[in-house]
C-alpha positions in Angstrom: -52.4 5.8 8.9 -52.8 2.3 7.5 -49.9 1.0 5.5 -50.6 0.0 1.9 -51.2 -3.7 1.4 -48.5 -3.7 -1.3 -46.0 -0.9 -2.0 -43.3 -0.9 -4.7 -40.8 1.8 -4.5 -38.2 2.6 -7.2 -37.9 -1.0 -8.3 -35.8 -1.9 -11.2 -35.2 -5.4 -12.6 -32.6 -6.2 -15.2 -31.6 -9.6 -16.7 -28.0 -9.1 -17.9 -28.0 -5.9 -19.9 -31.7 -6.0 -20.6 -33.8 -3.8 -18.3 -37.3 -5.2 -17.9 -38.7 -3.1 -15.0 -37.7 0.6 -14.9 -38.4 2.8 -11.8 -41.5 1.0 -10.9 -43.7 2.7 -8.2 -47.0 1.2 -7.2 -49.2 1.4 -4.1 -52.2 -0.8 -3.5 -54.5 0.0 -0.5 -55.7 -2.7 1.8 -59.1 -4.0 0.7 -58.6 -2.6 -2.8 -59.2 -4.4 -6.1 -56.3 -3.2 -8.3 -55.8 -4.2 -12.0 -52.4 -4.1 -13.7 -52.8 -3.8 -17.5 -50.5 -3.2 -20.4 -49.4 -4.6 -23.7 -47.6 -8.0 -24.1 -44.0 -7.7 -22.8 -44.8 -4.7 -20.6 -43.5 -6.5 -17.5 -46.8 -7.5 -15.7 -45.8 -11.1 -14.9 -42.3 -9.9 -13.9 -44.0 -7.5 -11.5 -46.0 -10.3 -10.0 -42.8 -12.4 -9.7 -41.1 -9.5 -7.9 -44.0 -9.1 -5.4 -44.3 -12.8 -4.7 -40.6 -13.5 -4.4 -39.9 -15.6 -7.4 -37.3 -13.1 -8.6 -35.4 -10.4 -6.7 -35.4 -6.8 -7.7 -32.1 -5.4 -9.0 -32.8 -2.3 -6.9 -35.7 -0.8 -5.0 -38.1 -2.2 -2.3 -41.3 -4.2 -2.1 -43.3 -4.0 1.1 -46.3 -6.0 2.3 -48.4 -4.1 4.9 -45.4 -2.0 5.7 -42.9 -4.8 6.1 -40.2 -5.2 3.5 -40.3 -8.5 1.6 -37.8 -7.7 -1.2 -35.7 -10.8 -1.8 -37.6 -13.1 0.6 -38.4 -16.6 -0.8 -41.9 -17.2 -2.0 -42.9 -19.5 0.9 -42.0 -16.8 3.5 -44.0 -14.2 1.7 -46.9 -16.6 1.5 -46.7 -17.1 5.2 -47.0 -13.4 5.7 -50.4 -13.5 4.0 -49.9 -13.2 0.2 -50.9 -15.8 -2.3 -50.9 -15.9 -6.1 -52.0 -17.8 -9.1 -50.2 -18.2 -12.4 -51.0 -17.7 -16.1 -50.6 -21.5 -16.7 -53.0 -23.6 -14.6 -51.0 -25.0 -11.7 -52.8 -27.9 -10.0 -51.9 -31.5 -9.1 -53.5 -33.2 -12.0 -53.5 -36.7 -10.5 -54.9 -35.7 -7.2 -58.6 -35.1 -6.6 -60.2 -31.7 -6.4 -60.6 -32.3 -2.6 -56.9 -33.3 -2.2 -55.7 -30.3 -4.0 -57.6 -27.9 -1.7 -56.8 -29.9 1.4 -53.0 -29.5 0.7 -53.4 -25.7 0.8 -55.4 -25.9 3.9 -53.1 -28.3 5.7 -50.0 -26.1 5.4 -51.9 -23.0 6.6 -53.2 -24.8 9.7 -49.7 -25.7 10.7 -49.8 -29.5 10.0 -47.0 -29.4 7.4 -45.4 -32.9 7.0 -46.7 -34.9 9.9 -46.5 -38.5 8.8 -48.0 -39.8 12.1 -51.3 -37.9 11.8 -54.4 -39.2 10.1 -55.4 -36.1 8.1 -59.0 -37.5 7.7 -59.4 -37.0 11.5 -58.6 -33.3 11.3 -62.0 -31.7 11.6 -60.9 -28.1 11.1 -59.1 -29.1 7.9 -62.1 -31.0 6.6 -64.5 -28.2 7.4 -62.3 -25.5 5.8 -61.7 -27.7 2.7 -65.4 -28.3 2.3 -66.1 -24.6 2.7 -63.7 -23.6 -0.1 -65.0 -26.5 -2.3 -68.5 -25.1 -1.9 -67.3 -21.5 -2.5 -65.8 -22.4 -5.9 -68.8 -24.4 -6.9 -67.0 -27.8 -7.3 -68.6 -29.8 -4.5 -70.1 -32.2 -7.1 -66.6 -32.7 -8.6 -64.9 -33.3 -5.2 -63.4 -36.8 -6.1 -62.6 -36.1 -9.7 -58.8 -35.9 -10.6 -58.0 -32.3 -11.2 -56.5 -33.1 -14.6 -59.9 -34.3 -15.8 -61.7 -31.0 -15.0 -62.6 -28.6 -17.8 -60.3 -25.7 -18.3 -62.7 -23.3 -16.5 -63.1 -25.7 -13.6 -59.3 -26.0 -13.3 -59.0 -22.2 -13.1 -61.7 -22.1 -10.5 -59.8 -24.8 -8.5 -56.6 -22.7 -8.8 -58.4 -19.7 -7.4 -59.7 -21.9 -4.6 -56.2 -23.1 -3.8 -55.0 -19.5 -3.8 -57.6 -18.4 -1.2 -57.7 -21.7 0.8 -54.7 -20.7 2.8 -56.5 -17.7 4.2 -54.2 -15.1 2.6 -55.6 -11.5 2.7 -53.6 -10.3 -0.3 -54.3 -12.2 -3.5 -52.5 -11.9 -6.9 -54.3 -13.4 -9.9 -52.4 -13.6 -13.2 -54.9 -13.6 -16.2 -57.5 -15.7 -14.4 -60.0 -15.6 -17.3 -57.5 -16.2 -20.2 -58.9 -18.8 -22.7 -62.4 -18.7 -21.3 -65.6 -18.2 -23.2 -67.8 -15.2 -22.5 -70.1 -17.2 -20.2 -67.2 -18.8 -18.4 -65.6 -15.4 -18.0 -68.8 -14.0 -16.4 -68.9 -16.9 -13.9 -65.2 -16.5 -13.1 -65.6 -12.7 -12.5 -68.5 -13.4 -10.2 -66.4 -16.0 -8.3 -63.4 -13.7 -8.0 -65.6 -10.8 -6.8 -67.2 -13.0 -4.1 -64.1 -14.8 -2.9 -62.0 -11.6 -2.6 -64.6 -9.7 -0.7 -62.7 -8.0 2.2 -59.3 -9.0 0.8 -56.8 -7.1 -1.3 -56.8 -8.2 -4.9 -54.2 -7.4 -7.6 -55.1 -8.8 -11.0 -53.3 -8.9 -14.4 -55.9 -9.3 -17.1 -56.2 -8.6 -20.8 -60.0 -8.6 -21.0 -60.9 -5.0 -20.6 -64.6 -5.8 -19.7 -63.2 -7.8 -16.8 -60.8 -5.0 -15.8 -63.3 -2.2 -15.9 -66.0 -4.2 -14.3 -63.9 -5.6 -11.4 -61.2 -3.1 -10.5 -61.4 -0.1 -8.1 -58.2 1.3 -9.5 -56.1 0.4 -12.6 -52.4 0.9 -13.3 -51.1 0.9 -16.8 -47.6 -0.6 -17.3 -45.7 0.1 -20.5 -42.1 -1.0 -21.0 -41.6 -1.7 -17.3 -42.9 1.7 -16.2 -46.3 2.7 -14.9 -47.6 5.6 -17.1 -51.0 6.1 -15.3 -52.9 5.0 -12.2 -56.5 5.9 -11.5 -60.2 4.8 -11.4 -61.6 2.9 -14.4 -63.1 6.1 -15.7 -59.9 8.1 -15.3 -57.9 5.4 -17.1 -60.6 5.1 -19.9 -60.3 8.8 -20.7 -56.5 9.2 -20.2 -55.0 10.2 -23.6 -51.6 8.6 -22.7 -53.3 5.3 -22.0 -55.3 5.5 -25.2 -52.2 6.1 -27.2 -50.1 3.5 -25.5 -52.5 0.6 -24.9 -56.3 0.9 -25.0 -56.7 2.5 -28.4 -60.2 1.9 -29.8 -61.1 -0.2 -26.8 -61.3 3.0 -24.7 -64.1 4.4 -26.9 
């Protein structure tokens, strides 16, 4: 039996006397697109931080493909094949689009900090960077400083950076926040295409994105998952309607 891509068992997280995550249990199958939804303050970003190693659980375990990663630093979890984006766009504003992507590719290819190498001569790095640049639709913006991109382009670049390293488990934190309807549609199409064959966990407030993209959905309320199921199961669950979806479930 194949181990889940991500499994969270009995995880709790407290900050001082304040309990943020309570008895959290979540299993995401390999190759699944799984959405995590819930009201503001439910603990969604905290859950992402626990999975990706930015904070440690107070108790409980987090595993990646059957290997425990609870408490590991983010860079070690990333090297095991998990990458994430953040709510706030996180790119190198003064570096070009090409340079941003190349940084992600360089580390994955094992070049790290090699001052004696001319990175322009690394064909594999050039080819991989060019491929990701094409995949995210920013080839024409290759030499533009990332800080001068539109907001939607910066989000596309961040998704590109997230997948450039070749990770097969991707966490996206509100990737369409702040986008227009047309920009959201393009972003969803991009996410669907770039995560094909990968495991995706997404936090998203736009229910049209969630129901159109996810294979399964988990609803987090006050640090505890109250329901997990297919989009149709979640849409019709009375507990979910009461706690979160409300009229949007109609």
